[in-house]
N, C-alpha and C positions, 0 to 999 in steps of 0.2 A: 502495499498500500502506500502510496508518495505520502512525504510528509507536508505537502503542500496541498492547498485546500484546492477542491475542483468543483464546477457548476454542474448542476445536474440538468435537464432537460427540462427541467419544470422550473429553474431559475433559483431552486434551493439552494444553499452551498452545504455541501458535503465536509463535514466534520475530517482536519486534516489526524487525526487519532481514532487508532482503531484496536482489533485485540492483537497485531502484531506491536506496534508500539508499546501496548499496557504487558505484553508477555516479557521485552527486553527491558521495560520497567522495573518488574518482579524478579526477573532471574537476576539481573544486574544488583538489583538491592541483596538478595540472596547469596549470593556467591561472595560479594562481598562481607558479608555477615558471617559466613562459615570460614574463609577465608581469615578473617580478623580474632574468631574464636579459637581458632586452632592453633595459630603461630601463639596466640599468645599461650595459651594450655601446653603447647610444645614447651614454648621457654618457662613455663611453670611446671615441668618437669611429668606434665597429666601423660605423655608418649609412650609412657614405660609401663602405663597402666594395665594390671592382669588382666585374664580373662577377656581379651579384644576389647576394654571397657573405653579405648581413645575417643573412637567414632560415636559411640552413642552421648558419651559424657559431651563432646563439641554439639552434637543435634539439642542435649538439653541447655546447652549455654545459649544459643541461638533462640530456643523457646524463652527461656527467661526473659531476655532483651528483647521480646516480645510483649511482655508483660504475661506469657503463658502461664501455665500454672505446671511446676512440676514436683511432684510428690516423694517423700523421700519416707520408706518405711525398713522396719527390721525385722528377720523372723530369724530366733534362736530356740525353738522349741516352745514347749507349756509351761515349764517351771523357769524360764527365761526371760525376764521382760526387756522389750526395748523402748526405748524413745528416740526421733528423730524430726528435724522440721529443719525448713531454709526458707528462707526468705529474700533474695538479694536480687541485685538488677546488673549485670556486667555493660555499665554505659558507654564503655565504649564502642562495645560489639551493636549498642542500641546507637548510636551515634552516625556512625558510619552507613549505619543501612538505613536511617532515618534519611540523610541526607542524600543518599544515592537513589532514592525510591522519591525523594521529593524533586529532584533533579528532570527525573524520567518523567514525572506526573507534569513539570511544568513545560519541558521543551515542545510540545507542541502547541502549549498557548500561548508562545511568545508574539510578540509584534502584532497583539488586539486588546482591544480597548474594554470591550463588552462582548460578554458571553452570556448565555440563557442559562436557569439553572437547570432547566434540562437536559441541557448540554454538558456541564459539569457535569452533574449527577450520574450520567448514562456514562463519562470519561471513567467516575471515579468508579462506578460499579464493576468496570471489566476489571479495572485493577483487586477489587473485590473480590469477585471469584477467582481470581488466579492465585491470589494468597491464600483465600481458604485452601486450594489443592496442595500449596505449596505447608499451609499449617498442620495438612493431615499427614504428609508423608515425612514433615519434621516430627510429629509427635509419634509418628511408629517408629521410627527411627531413636527417639530418646526415652531408651528404657533399657536397664539394665541389671546385674544384681554382683554383687562383690561379697567373697570369702572373706571375714574380719578376722584376722590373727590376734587373741586374747592370753593375756596373762589370766589364766584358768588356777585361783586359790582353791581348788578343791583337789589337786595333784592329777589333773588328768579325767576324772569323775564326769565330767558335764561332756567332755566330747567320747570317751571312750566306752564307758559303759552307757549313759544315755544317749549318745547316738546322736548327739546336738552340736552342729557346727552355725555359729553365728555367721548370719548374713546382714549385708545390708544394699539397697538398692532405689533405683527411682525409677520413675514411670512419672508420663503426660497425662493429666486429665483432659481431655481430647476436646466438649464442650466449652468448657473454660478457657481453653487455649484459644479457641476457635473463636470463642467472644470476646477477649481481651485481646487478642492478634487482631481483630476487626475496628476493636476500639479504638488500638494503636494508631492503624493504617489511617483513621478517619483522623484523627487527631493530629498525625503528620501531614495529610493532605489539607487540612485548613489554616495548619500555622505556615504550610508555602504559599497557601494563595493571601497570607494574612500580610505575610513577610515581602514578597517578591512585587516590587511594582509595578513590573513590567504584564504582572498575571492578571489576566480580566476580571471582571465581577458581573454580576445579574445586576441590570439598570438599579434594581430597589435599592443594593445595598452600595452604590458610588458614591452617598452620600456620606457615608460610613469611614471611606478611606483616609482621608484627611487627618482623622484624629486618632485610626487603629494602626493603620499603617506603618508610618515613624516609628510609635511605640514600641510597635513588635518588632519591625525591623531592630531596633536597639536593642531591644532584651537579647534577640537570637545573636545579635554581633558582640553583646557584652559575655554571653556562658562562651560562643566560640574562642573569643581573645583569651578567656581564663583557661581554656584545654589548652589551646597555642603556648601561653607561658607556660603551663604545665610540662607541655612534651619537650619545648625548649630545656628546662629544668629537669627534665626525666633524662633527655641523651646525653645533658652534661655529666650528671652523676655518674649514667651507663659507661660514659668514657673515663671518669675519672676515679673511680671506686669500685671496691671490687660484688661482687652478687650483679654482674649485669645482664643477665639471663634473668634473674628476680625481677630486676627494672624493668624490661622491656614486655615481663610477662604482665607488671602491672599496668603500663601504658597500654598494653592491648587490649586487657580487660576493665581496668578501672579507674583510668584517666579523668573522667568527670566525673566519678564517686569524691573523689581526694579534691578536687582545685574548686569544683560547684561547693562543697562542704567550706572549705578556705574560706569563700568567699563570705557564705553566712557567717562566719567565725570573724571575718574582719568587718561585717557590719556592728558586731556584737553580739551576735546568737548566741544559745548555749543549748547543749547537746549534753546526754546521759549516753553512757555507755559501758558496756564490760568486757571483758576479754578476761576468760577462765579457763583453765585447761590448754592442753597443746595448740588448738585450732587458734594462732594467731591470725592477725589480717594483714596482709601484703599491704603495710602504710609505712611512711617513715617511722623510723623508732620514736621519736618523741609524740607521736600519738598514740603508739603499744604500751607505752611507759603510763601516761595516762590514763589509760582507758581499764589498766591493770591495776590501779587503786582505791580497792573498797568494793565493795559488793554490787555497786552502781555507783561510776566516777562520773565526776561531774567536769564537761570538756570544754571550755570557753578560751579566751586570749587570755585570761587569768593564770590559770591553770596549765595554758601550755609554756607558758614566759616564765612560772616558775623551773621548768626546767630550761628552758631554752630561750635567753632576752631576745632573740631574731623573731619570735613570735609576732610581737608587736609591729612588727613591719606590716603584718597581714592589715592592718587599718587603715593607714598610709595606701598600700595599695589599691583595697575596695574605695578609696574616697578620690583615687583619679579614675578608676575604670566606672564608677557612675558618674561622675560629671562627664567624662567623655562619652558616654552614652548617654548623658541627656543632653548633650550638647548635639551630638548627632541626631536626635531624635530633633531637636527643634530647626538643624539648619534642614531637615526633609520636610519640615511641616510647611506650612502656607506662610507668607509674611506675618497675614494679619493673627495669629493665632496671638495670644497675648503672654507672657510671664507665667502669670498666675496659671491661667491654663495647660501650660507646658508641667507645672511643679503637679498637677491634678491629672496629667495624662502620666507623669512618670510613676507617681506615687500608686496609683492601679497597677500597672504595667509590673511596677518592682514587686508589689506585694504579688500579684500571681506567678511573677518567675519566682522568690525567695519560696509558695505556697507549692509550686511544682519540685523544686528542688529537696523540700522538706521530705513531699511523698518517695520522689524515688531513690533518695541517695539512703534512708531509713533502710537498717536490715535487720536480721536476726535470723539465727542458726545454733543449729544446739544437736549434740546426738551423746546416746549413753547406754549402758547395759547393766543389768542387773539382775541377781539370781534370788529369786523367790521374793522380791522388793526388797532387799536390804544389802545395800552397798551397791557399790560400782563392779561390775565382772570384770570390765573393759580399761581400768581407768588410766592407760595408756590412751586411748583415746576419746574418752568423756569429755564433753567441755561444751561450753556457750559463748557465743558471741552477739554483742548487741549494739544496736545503736540507733538515736531517738528525741526528734528535736522539741526544744520548749516550743511550739507551736505559734501559740500566739502572743510571744514575746517577740517572738521571730517576724510575725508579721508588723508588729506596730514600730518595730525599728526600721522595716522594711518601708513603711509609708512614712516616718522620721523623714529616712534617707532620700526615699524618692521627691517628698515637699522641695526641701531642700536643695538638691542638686538639680531638679527639675527646674526651679524658677531660677538660679545660677546658673545653667544652660540656657535658659529662656533669652536671660539677658545679655550673655555673650551673643548666642547666635543673631541678637538685634541689629549687630555691625558689619553682618556679614549679608550678601543678597541673597534671599533665596528665592526659592518659588512661588509663583503669585507677587514677585516683589514688580513696580514699573521705574525703571530708572527716570530721577529727573529729565525734564527738556533741557537742552542746552541755550543760556542767554545769548 
Protein backbone atom coordinates (compact mmCIF):
# COMPACT_ATOMS: atom_id res chain seq x y z
CA UNK A 1 0.00 0.00 0.00
CA UNK A 2 1.32 3.42 -0.87
CA UNK A 3 2.36 5.79 1.86
CA UNK A 4 0.63 8.63 0.04
CA UNK A 5 -3.09 9.25 0.07
CA UNK A 6 -4.88 8.58 -3.21
CA UNK A 7 -8.22 9.73 -4.58
CA UNK A 8 -11.10 7.32 -5.04
CA UNK A 9 -13.40 7.60 -8.04
CA UNK A 10 -16.06 9.12 -5.82
CA UNK A 11 -13.70 11.90 -4.79
CA UNK A 12 -13.15 10.71 -1.23
CA UNK A 13 -9.66 10.47 0.14
CA UNK A 14 -8.39 7.03 1.03
CA UNK A 15 -6.23 7.08 4.17
CA UNK A 16 -2.56 6.45 3.56
CA UNK A 17 -2.36 4.03 6.46
CA UNK A 18 -3.67 0.50 6.63
CA UNK A 19 -2.88 -3.00 7.77
CA UNK A 20 0.61 -3.08 6.30
CA UNK A 21 1.64 0.09 8.11
CA UNK A 22 0.00 -1.14 11.31
CA UNK A 23 1.87 -4.44 11.08
CA UNK A 24 5.13 -2.59 10.58
CA UNK A 25 4.52 -0.37 13.63
CA UNK A 26 3.59 -3.29 15.89
CA UNK A 27 6.48 -5.49 14.74
CA UNK A 28 8.98 -2.65 15.12
CA UNK A 29 7.78 -1.97 18.66
CA UNK A 30 7.78 -5.64 19.58
CA UNK A 31 11.28 -6.25 18.20
CA UNK A 32 12.81 -3.25 19.96
CA UNK A 33 11.28 -4.33 23.27
CA UNK A 34 12.40 -7.95 22.92
CA UNK A 35 15.94 -6.95 21.94
CA UNK A 36 16.22 -4.44 24.79
CA UNK A 37 14.90 -6.94 27.34
CA UNK A 38 17.13 -9.72 26.04
CA UNK A 39 20.27 -7.58 26.13
CA UNK A 40 19.45 -6.30 29.59
CA UNK A 41 18.82 -9.79 30.96
CA UNK A 42 21.94 -11.09 29.24
CA UNK A 43 24.00 -8.34 30.89
CA UNK A 44 22.41 -9.32 34.21
CA UNK A 45 23.52 -12.92 33.74
CA UNK A 46 20.12 -14.40 32.93
CA UNK A 47 21.47 -16.12 29.83
CA UNK A 48 22.69 -18.88 32.14
CA UNK A 49 19.26 -19.62 33.56
CA UNK A 50 18.70 -23.39 33.80
CA UNK A 51 16.05 -25.46 32.07
CA UNK A 52 15.78 -23.15 29.07
CA UNK A 53 14.43 -20.29 31.11
CA UNK A 54 16.02 -17.36 29.27
CA UNK A 55 13.48 -16.88 26.46
CA UNK A 56 10.43 -17.24 28.76
CA UNK A 57 11.94 -14.67 31.13
CA UNK A 58 12.53 -12.29 28.20
CA UNK A 59 8.89 -12.68 27.18
CA UNK A 60 7.77 -12.12 30.77
CA UNK A 61 9.80 -8.90 30.99
CA UNK A 62 8.17 -7.60 27.80
CA UNK A 63 4.73 -8.53 29.15
CA UNK A 64 5.44 -6.64 32.38
CA UNK A 65 6.73 -3.67 30.38
CA UNK A 66 3.31 -3.20 28.76
CA UNK A 67 1.46 -3.53 32.09
CA UNK A 68 0.67 -7.21 31.53
CA UNK A 69 0.03 -9.52 34.47
CA UNK A 70 2.77 -12.01 35.37
CA UNK A 71 1.97 -14.28 38.29
CA UNK A 72 4.72 -15.88 40.37
CA UNK A 73 3.93 -19.05 42.31
CA UNK A 74 5.79 -21.77 44.19
CA UNK A 75 5.19 -25.48 44.60
CA UNK A 76 6.87 -27.49 47.34
CA UNK A 77 4.30 -30.06 48.36
CA UNK A 78 1.54 -30.16 50.95
CA UNK A 79 3.62 -29.48 54.07
CA UNK A 80 5.75 -26.70 52.65
CA UNK A 81 4.22 -23.27 52.23
CA UNK A 82 5.42 -20.94 49.51
CA UNK A 83 4.79 -17.27 49.05
CA UNK A 84 5.77 -15.19 46.05
CA UNK A 85 4.76 -11.97 44.38
CA UNK A 86 6.12 -9.49 41.87
CA UNK A 87 4.97 -6.03 40.83
CA UNK A 88 7.54 -4.08 38.86
CA UNK A 89 7.83 -2.32 35.51
CA UNK A 90 11.06 -2.51 33.47
CA UNK A 91 10.62 1.02 32.19
CA UNK A 92 13.57 0.99 29.79
CA UNK A 93 11.75 -1.70 27.82
CA UNK A 94 8.48 0.20 28.17
CA UNK A 95 10.03 3.41 26.88
CA UNK A 96 11.68 2.02 23.75
CA UNK A 97 8.48 0.21 22.81
CA UNK A 98 6.33 3.29 23.37
CA UNK A 99 8.62 5.54 21.32
CA UNK A 100 8.80 3.05 18.43
CA UNK A 101 5.07 2.38 18.26
CA UNK A 102 4.25 6.08 18.63
CA UNK A 103 6.56 6.90 15.72
CA UNK A 104 4.92 4.22 13.59
CA UNK A 105 1.47 5.54 14.51
CA UNK A 106 2.30 9.16 13.68
CA UNK A 107 4.22 8.61 10.46
CA UNK A 108 1.21 8.15 8.14
CA UNK A 109 -0.53 11.12 9.78
CA UNK A 110 2.20 13.67 9.23
CA UNK A 111 1.73 16.77 7.06
CA UNK A 112 -1.98 16.97 7.81
CA UNK A 113 -3.88 19.55 9.84
CA UNK A 114 -7.16 17.75 10.53
CA UNK A 115 -8.30 14.14 10.66
CA UNK A 116 -11.74 12.82 11.49
CA UNK A 117 -12.32 10.93 14.71
CA UNK A 118 -13.39 7.90 12.69
CA UNK A 119 -10.17 7.87 10.71
CA UNK A 120 -8.00 8.07 13.83
CA UNK A 121 -10.10 5.40 15.54
CA UNK A 122 -9.81 3.10 12.53
CA UNK A 123 -6.05 3.51 12.37
CA UNK A 124 -5.75 2.86 16.11
CA UNK A 125 -8.06 -0.16 15.84
CA UNK A 126 -5.79 -1.81 13.26
CA UNK A 127 -2.85 -1.40 15.62
CA UNK A 128 -4.93 -2.74 18.52
CA UNK A 129 -5.95 -5.91 16.69
CA UNK A 130 -2.36 -6.75 15.77
CA UNK A 131 -1.18 -5.78 19.26
CA UNK A 132 -3.62 -8.26 20.83
CA UNK A 133 -2.16 -11.03 18.66
CA UNK A 134 1.33 -10.03 19.81
CA UNK A 135 0.23 -10.09 23.46
CA UNK A 136 -1.27 -13.55 23.07
CA UNK A 137 1.99 -14.83 21.60
CA UNK A 138 4.04 -13.27 24.39
CA UNK A 139 1.70 -14.69 27.02
CA UNK A 140 2.05 -18.17 25.57
CA UNK A 141 5.84 -17.95 25.75
CA UNK A 142 6.09 -16.21 29.14
CA UNK A 143 5.68 -19.24 31.41
CA UNK A 144 8.29 -21.39 33.06
CA UNK A 145 9.12 -23.29 36.25
CA UNK A 146 12.49 -23.48 38.00
CA UNK A 147 13.75 -25.95 40.58
CA UNK A 148 14.94 -24.12 43.69
CA UNK A 149 17.96 -25.41 45.65
CA UNK A 150 17.34 -24.88 49.37
CA UNK A 151 19.10 -25.21 52.68
CA UNK A 152 17.22 -28.19 54.12
CA UNK A 153 17.17 -28.02 57.96
CA UNK A 154 15.78 -31.57 58.12
CA UNK A 155 18.95 -33.15 56.77
CA UNK A 156 17.35 -34.21 53.49
CA UNK A 157 14.02 -35.37 54.89
CA UNK A 158 12.00 -33.04 52.71
CA UNK A 159 13.57 -33.89 49.41
CA UNK A 160 14.50 -37.55 49.96
CA UNK A 161 11.81 -39.05 52.20
CA UNK A 162 8.85 -36.85 51.33
CA UNK A 163 9.81 -36.54 47.68
CA UNK A 164 9.33 -32.77 47.72
CA UNK A 165 11.38 -30.52 45.45
CA UNK A 166 10.66 -26.82 45.87
CA UNK A 167 9.86 -25.04 42.63
CA UNK A 168 8.99 -21.53 41.64
CA UNK A 169 7.46 -20.55 38.36
CA UNK A 170 5.68 -17.76 36.55
CA UNK A 171 2.94 -17.46 33.99
CA UNK A 172 0.84 -14.69 32.48
CA UNK A 173 -2.80 -14.01 33.17
CA UNK A 174 -3.97 -13.75 29.57
CA UNK A 175 -7.23 -11.76 30.04
CA UNK A 176 -5.56 -9.19 32.30
CA UNK A 177 -2.52 -9.01 30.03
CA UNK A 178 -4.68 -8.28 26.99
CA UNK A 179 -6.76 -5.73 28.90
CA UNK A 180 -3.86 -3.81 30.42
CA UNK A 181 -1.78 -4.21 27.26
CA UNK A 182 -4.54 -2.51 25.27
CA UNK A 183 -4.81 0.26 27.86
CA UNK A 184 -1.05 0.76 27.56
CA UNK A 185 -1.33 0.99 23.77
CA UNK A 186 -4.21 3.46 24.04
CA UNK A 187 -2.20 5.63 26.41
CA UNK A 188 0.82 5.57 24.08
CA UNK A 189 -1.25 6.57 21.04
CA UNK A 190 -3.15 9.28 22.90
CA UNK A 191 0.08 10.75 24.27
CA UNK A 192 1.66 10.63 20.81
CA UNK A 193 -1.18 12.71 19.39
CA UNK A 194 -1.01 15.14 22.31
CA UNK A 195 2.74 15.66 22.06
CA UNK A 196 3.24 15.91 18.31
CA UNK A 197 2.51 19.33 16.86
CA UNK A 198 2.26 17.80 13.39
CA UNK A 199 -0.32 15.14 14.27
CA UNK A 200 -3.84 15.97 13.06
CA UNK A 201 -6.77 16.30 15.43
CA UNK A 202 -10.53 16.06 14.88
CA UNK A 203 -11.98 19.51 14.22
CA UNK A 204 -13.82 19.56 17.55
CA UNK A 205 -10.58 19.16 19.49
CA UNK A 206 -8.54 21.80 17.70
CA UNK A 207 -9.41 24.44 20.29
CA UNK A 208 -7.67 22.41 23.01
CA UNK A 209 -4.33 22.00 21.25
CA UNK A 210 -2.98 25.43 22.21
CA UNK A 211 -3.26 24.71 25.94
CA UNK A 212 -2.63 20.95 26.00
CA UNK A 213 0.03 20.24 23.39
CA UNK A 214 2.77 22.63 24.61
CA UNK A 215 2.45 21.31 28.17
CA UNK A 216 2.38 17.67 27.06
CA UNK A 217 5.42 18.19 24.84
CA UNK A 218 7.31 19.91 27.67
CA UNK A 219 6.62 17.06 30.10
CA UNK A 220 7.66 14.35 27.66
CA UNK A 221 10.80 16.32 26.86
CA UNK A 222 11.50 16.64 30.59
CA UNK A 223 11.21 12.89 31.13
CA UNK A 224 13.32 12.03 28.09
CA UNK A 225 15.96 14.56 29.13
CA UNK A 226 16.19 12.87 32.52
CA UNK A 227 16.69 9.54 30.76
CA UNK A 228 19.36 11.01 28.49
CA UNK A 229 21.26 12.47 31.44
CA UNK A 230 21.01 9.15 33.27
CA UNK A 231 22.25 7.28 30.21
CA UNK A 232 25.33 9.52 29.95
CA UNK A 233 26.08 9.06 33.65
CA UNK A 234 25.57 5.30 33.32
CA UNK A 235 27.94 5.06 30.37
CA UNK A 236 30.59 7.02 32.26
CA UNK A 237 30.18 4.71 35.26
CA UNK A 238 30.39 1.64 33.02
CA UNK A 239 33.61 2.94 31.44
CA UNK A 240 35.36 4.01 34.63
CA UNK A 241 34.28 1.53 37.28
CA UNK A 242 33.87 -2.19 37.78
CA UNK A 243 30.67 -4.18 37.24
CA UNK A 244 30.23 -2.94 33.69
CA UNK A 245 27.75 -5.69 32.83
CA UNK A 246 25.58 -4.85 35.84
CA UNK A 247 25.55 -1.18 34.85
CA UNK A 248 24.39 -2.03 31.33
CA UNK A 249 21.70 -4.29 32.79
CA UNK A 250 20.36 -1.31 34.74
CA UNK A 251 20.50 0.94 31.67
CA UNK A 252 18.65 -1.56 29.49
CA UNK A 253 16.01 -2.58 32.02
CA UNK A 254 15.41 0.11 34.61
CA UNK A 255 17.06 3.42 33.75
CA UNK A 256 13.80 5.44 33.74
CA UNK A 257 12.89 3.87 37.08
CA UNK A 258 16.00 5.41 38.64
CA UNK A 259 16.11 8.81 36.94
CA UNK A 260 12.40 9.54 37.33
CA UNK A 261 12.64 8.53 41.00
CA UNK A 262 15.59 10.93 41.29
CA UNK A 263 13.50 13.69 39.71
CA UNK A 264 10.76 13.34 42.35
CA UNK A 265 13.40 13.28 45.09
CA UNK A 266 14.83 16.50 43.68
CA UNK A 267 11.36 18.04 43.99
CA UNK A 268 11.36 17.12 47.67
CA UNK A 269 9.17 14.02 47.53
CA UNK A 270 9.49 11.20 50.06
CA UNK A 271 9.29 7.48 49.41
CA UNK A 272 9.10 4.51 51.77
CA UNK A 273 11.00 1.35 50.93
CA UNK A 274 12.75 -1.73 52.17
CA UNK A 275 15.27 -4.30 51.04
CA UNK A 276 15.40 -7.53 53.03
CA UNK A 277 17.36 -10.67 52.30
CA UNK A 278 19.69 -11.28 49.38
CA UNK A 279 17.30 -9.87 46.79
CA UNK A 280 18.85 -6.46 46.36
CA UNK A 281 18.06 -3.87 43.77
CA UNK A 282 20.14 -2.89 40.73
CA UNK A 283 20.51 0.62 42.10
CA UNK A 284 23.37 2.87 43.23
CA UNK A 285 24.99 1.75 46.46
CA UNK A 286 23.73 4.76 48.43
CA UNK A 287 20.12 3.98 47.56
CA UNK A 288 20.49 0.33 48.54
CA UNK A 289 22.02 1.35 51.89
CA UNK A 290 19.14 3.69 52.71
CA UNK A 291 16.52 1.07 51.84
CA UNK A 292 18.19 -1.47 54.14
CA UNK A 293 17.83 0.72 57.25
CA UNK A 294 14.91 -0.43 59.38
CA UNK A 295 11.75 -2.32 58.58
CA UNK A 296 10.48 0.45 56.30
CA UNK A 297 13.08 3.07 55.45
CA UNK A 298 12.37 6.68 54.53
CA UNK A 299 13.90 7.77 51.24
CA UNK A 300 14.31 11.48 50.54
CA UNK A 301 17.05 14.05 49.95
CA UNK A 302 17.89 14.23 53.63
CA UNK A 303 18.37 10.48 54.15
CA UNK A 304 20.40 10.22 50.95
CA UNK A 305 22.59 13.18 51.90
CA UNK A 306 23.39 11.57 55.26
CA UNK A 307 25.39 9.00 53.31
CA UNK A 308 26.56 11.13 50.40
CA UNK A 309 26.36 14.91 50.39
CA UNK A 310 26.27 14.96 46.59
CA UNK A 311 22.61 13.93 46.81
CA UNK A 312 21.73 17.60 47.39
CA UNK A 313 22.63 18.24 43.74
CA UNK A 314 19.32 16.62 42.83
CA UNK A 315 17.55 19.78 44.03
CA UNK A 316 19.24 22.36 41.74
CA UNK A 317 19.24 19.90 38.83
CA UNK A 318 15.46 19.42 39.22
CA UNK A 319 14.99 23.21 39.42
CA UNK A 320 16.95 23.79 36.22
CA UNK A 321 15.15 21.01 34.33
CA UNK A 322 11.70 22.21 35.40
CA UNK A 323 12.51 25.81 34.53
CA UNK A 324 13.71 24.73 31.09
CA UNK A 325 10.56 22.65 30.58
CA UNK A 326 8.37 25.59 31.60
CA UNK A 327 10.22 27.89 29.20
CA UNK A 328 9.84 25.34 26.40
CA UNK A 329 6.12 25.07 27.10
CA UNK A 330 5.72 28.85 27.04
CA UNK A 331 7.72 29.29 23.83
CA UNK A 332 5.56 26.70 22.05
CA UNK A 333 2.37 28.38 23.26
CA UNK A 334 0.66 31.29 21.49
CA UNK A 335 1.98 34.73 22.44
CA UNK A 336 -1.37 35.78 23.92
CA UNK A 337 -1.09 33.29 26.80
CA UNK A 338 -0.31 35.15 30.02
CA UNK A 339 2.35 34.12 32.60
CA UNK A 340 -0.30 33.17 35.18
CA UNK A 341 -1.91 30.91 32.59
CA UNK A 342 1.45 29.28 31.93
CA UNK A 343 1.76 28.73 35.68
CA UNK A 344 -1.58 26.91 35.80
CA UNK A 345 -0.79 24.83 32.72
CA UNK A 346 2.62 23.86 34.12
CA UNK A 347 1.15 22.98 37.53
CA UNK A 348 -1.50 20.69 36.06
CA UNK A 349 0.98 19.06 33.67
CA UNK A 350 3.59 18.49 36.37
CA UNK A 351 1.07 17.05 38.82
CA UNK A 352 -0.07 14.54 36.19
CA UNK A 353 3.55 13.74 35.34
CA UNK A 354 4.55 13.13 38.97
CA UNK A 355 1.41 11.04 39.48
CA UNK A 356 2.42 8.91 36.51
CA UNK A 357 5.96 8.53 37.85
CA UNK A 358 4.68 7.48 41.28
CA UNK A 359 2.42 4.84 39.73
CA UNK A 360 5.07 3.49 37.36
CA UNK A 361 8.17 3.50 39.56
CA UNK A 362 6.69 1.89 42.68
CA UNK A 363 7.38 -1.85 43.03
CA UNK A 364 7.02 -4.83 45.32
CA UNK A 365 8.60 -8.30 45.24
CA UNK A 366 8.89 -11.10 47.78
CA UNK A 367 9.62 -14.83 47.99
CA UNK A 368 9.79 -17.29 50.87
CA UNK A 369 9.51 -21.00 51.73
CA UNK A 370 8.48 -22.36 55.13
CA UNK A 371 8.00 -25.85 56.60
CA UNK A 372 4.53 -26.28 58.15
CA UNK A 373 4.41 -22.50 58.44
CA UNK A 374 7.29 -22.28 60.93
CA UNK A 375 10.42 -20.56 59.73
CA UNK A 376 12.10 -20.11 56.40
CA UNK A 377 13.08 -23.30 54.62
CA UNK A 378 15.15 -21.47 52.05
CA UNK A 379 16.63 -18.71 54.15
CA UNK A 380 19.16 -17.94 51.49
CA UNK A 381 16.36 -17.14 49.07
CA UNK A 382 13.64 -15.57 51.20
CA UNK A 383 13.47 -11.82 50.90
CA UNK A 384 11.38 -8.78 50.14
CA UNK A 385 11.90 -5.48 48.36
CA UNK A 386 9.42 -2.63 48.14
CA UNK A 387 9.20 1.05 47.22
CA UNK A 388 6.16 3.30 47.42
CA UNK A 389 5.70 7.09 47.41
CA UNK A 390 4.07 9.53 49.81
CA UNK A 391 1.67 10.32 46.98
CA UNK A 392 -0.23 13.36 48.18
CA UNK A 393 2.91 15.10 49.39
CA UNK A 394 4.57 14.48 46.03
CA UNK A 395 1.57 15.86 44.14
CA UNK A 396 1.41 18.95 46.34
CA UNK A 397 5.09 19.66 45.77
CA UNK A 398 4.61 19.16 42.02
CA UNK A 399 1.79 21.72 42.01
CA UNK A 400 3.94 24.26 43.84
CA UNK A 401 6.95 23.70 41.58
CA UNK A 402 4.71 23.92 38.53
CA UNK A 403 3.17 27.24 39.55
CA UNK A 404 6.56 28.85 40.26
CA UNK A 405 8.46 27.53 37.23
CA UNK A 406 5.47 28.00 34.92
CA UNK A 407 5.19 31.69 35.85
CA UNK A 408 8.94 32.14 35.51
CA UNK A 409 8.94 30.38 32.13
CA UNK A 410 6.11 32.61 30.94
CA UNK A 411 8.03 35.74 31.92
CA UNK A 412 11.19 34.56 30.18
CA UNK A 413 9.29 33.55 27.04
CA UNK A 414 7.69 36.99 26.81
CA UNK A 415 11.07 38.23 25.56
CA UNK A 416 11.10 35.68 22.75
CA UNK A 417 9.11 35.98 19.55
CA UNK A 418 6.63 33.12 19.43
CA UNK A 419 3.82 31.60 17.44
CA UNK A 420 0.87 33.92 17.05
CA UNK A 421 2.94 37.07 17.60
CA UNK A 422 2.94 39.74 14.92
CA UNK A 423 6.02 41.88 14.46
CA UNK A 424 5.55 45.61 14.88
CA UNK A 425 5.56 47.51 11.56
CA UNK A 426 8.68 49.45 10.71
CA UNK A 427 8.54 53.21 10.97
